[in-house]
C-alpha positions as CSV (number, residue, x, y, z in Angstrom):
1,S,92.4,94.9,95.0
2,S,90.1,96.9,97.2
3,S,90.3,96.8,101.0
4,F,86.5,96.0,100.9
5,F,87.1,92.6,99.4
6,Q,90.6,92.0,100.9
7,W,89.2,92.3,104.5
8,N,85.8,90.7,103.6
9,L,83.8,93.8,104.7
10,L,80.5,92.3,103.9
11,C,77.3,91.8,106.0
12,E,78.1,92.2,109.7
13,R,81.3,94.2,108.9
14,S,79.8,96.4,106.2
15,Y,79.9,99.4,108.5
16,I,83.7,99.6,108.6
17,P,84.2,101.5,105.3
18,A,81.8,104.2,106.5
19,L,83.6,104.3,109.9
20,V,87.0,104.8,108.1
21,Q,85.6,107.7,106.1
22,S,84.0,109.2,109.2
23,M,87.2,109.0,111.2
24,Y,89.0,110.8,108.4
25,F,86.6,113.7,108.8
26,V,86.7,113.6,112.6
27,G,90.5,113.9,112.3
28,Y,90.0,116.7,109.8
29,L,87.8,118.5,112.3
30,F,90.4,118.3,115.0
31,G,93.1,119.3,112.6
32,S,91.1,122.4,111.6
33,L,90.5,123.3,115.2
34,L,94.1,122.8,116.5
35,S,96.2,124.0,113.5
36,G,95.7,127.7,114.2
37,T,96.7,127.5,117.8
38,L,99.7,125.2,117.1
39,S,100.9,127.3,114.2
40,D,100.7,130.5,116.3
41,A,102.5,128.8,119.2
42,F,105.3,127.1,117.2
43,G,105.4,128.9,113.9
44,R,103.8,128.2,110.5
45,K,106.8,126.5,108.9
46,I,107.3,124.1,111.8
47,S,103.6,123.3,112.0
48,L,103.5,122.7,108.2
49,T,106.6,120.5,108.3
50,V,105.2,118.4,111.2
51,S,101.8,118.1,109.5
52,V,103.3,116.9,106.2
53,A,105.6,114.4,108.1
54,L,102.6,113.1,110.0
55,Q,100.6,112.9,106.8
56,A,103.3,110.9,105.1
57,A,103.7,108.6,108.2
58,A,99.9,108.0,108.4
59,F,99.6,107.1,104.7
60,I,102.7,104.9,104.7
61,G,101.5,103.2,107.8
62,A,98.0,102.8,106.4
63,S,99.4,101.1,103.3
64,F,100.9,98.3,105.4
65,V,98.3,97.7,108.1
66,T,96.6,94.3,108.4
67,S,93.9,95.4,110.8
68,H,90.9,97.7,110.1
69,T,91.3,99.2,113.6
70,A,94.8,100.3,112.8
71,L,93.6,101.7,109.5
72,I,90.9,103.7,111.3
73,I,93.4,105.2,113.7
74,L,95.9,106.1,110.9
75,I,93.2,107.6,108.7
76,F,92.2,109.8,111.7
77,F,95.7,111.1,111.8
78,A,95.8,111.5,108.0
79,G,92.7,113.7,108.2
80,L,94.2,115.7,111.2
81,S,97.4,116.3,109.4
82,I,95.8,117.2,106.0
83,A,93.6,119.8,107.6
84,S,96.5,121.3,109.5
85,S,98.8,121.4,106.4
86,I,96.1,123.0,104.3
87,A,95.6,125.8,106.9
88,C,99.3,126.3,107.4
89,Q,100.3,126.5,103.8
90,Y,97.4,128.8,102.8
91,T,98.2,131.2,105.7
92,L,101.9,131.1,104.8
93,I,101.2,132.0,101.2
94,I,98.8,134.8,102.1
95,E,101.2,136.3,104.8
96,M,104.1,136.3,102.4
97,I,102.3,138.1,99.6
98,G,101.6,141.8,99.7
99,P,98.1,143.0,100.4
100,D,97.6,144.0,96.8
101,H,98.2,140.5,95.5
102,R,96.6,138.3,98.2
103,T,93.4,137.7,96.3
104,I,95.1,136.4,93.2
105,A,97.6,134.4,95.3
106,G,94.6,132.7,97.1
107,I,92.9,132.0,93.8
108,I,96.1,130.5,92.3
109,N,96.6,128.4,95.4
110,E,93.0,127.0,95.1
111,L,93.6,126.3,91.4
112,F,96.6,124.1,92.2
113,W,94.6,122.5,95.0
114,K,91.7,121.6,92.6
115,A,94.2,120.4,89.9
116,G,95.7,118.1,92.6
117,W,92.2,116.6,93.2
118,L,91.8,116.0,89.5
119,L,95.2,114.3,89.4
120,I,94.2,112.1,92.4
121,I,91.1,110.9,90.4
122,L,93.3,110.1,87.4
123,V,95.9,108.2,89.6
124,A,93.1,106.3,91.3
125,Y,91.6,105.2,88.0
126,F,94.9,103.7,86.9
127,I,96.2,102.3,90.2
128,R,93.5,100.0,91.5
129,D,95.5,98.6,94.5
130,W,94.5,100.5,97.6
131,R,97.9,99.9,99.3
132,T,99.8,101.4,96.4
133,F,97.4,104.3,96.3
134,M,98.1,105.0,100.0
135,L,101.8,105.0,99.4
136,I,101.3,107.5,96.6
137,G,99.2,109.6,99.0
138,A,102.2,109.8,101.3
139,A,104.1,111.9,98.8
140,P,104.0,115.6,99.8
């Protein structure tokens, strides 16, 4: 079932789904802004590990919430952690590869990223329960 119908987000509460989506991107913005500074200060591997752990915790928590306020907060942290993990993993890949092969490494990285999005579409088609989908999203 969808969260829209489960929480009766009709009429006077119809703004909540848009708010959830907006908070994801606000979190993504903050994650994009903070990830470089934090990964420079603490190291890319540590930042990536913390980001992936925060992402998993946010999605697992989101799959069990009963309040849309808690969902909005957790989705904010999901966006923050996803932006941070994307920046950290891409930078790690590019820094580990020699200068001659960085372009192809970046392209291959993006190909896997796009393949992951296609897989998400396929999984979402077959798994209609939003809570189960959130749990699957917790997998790194």
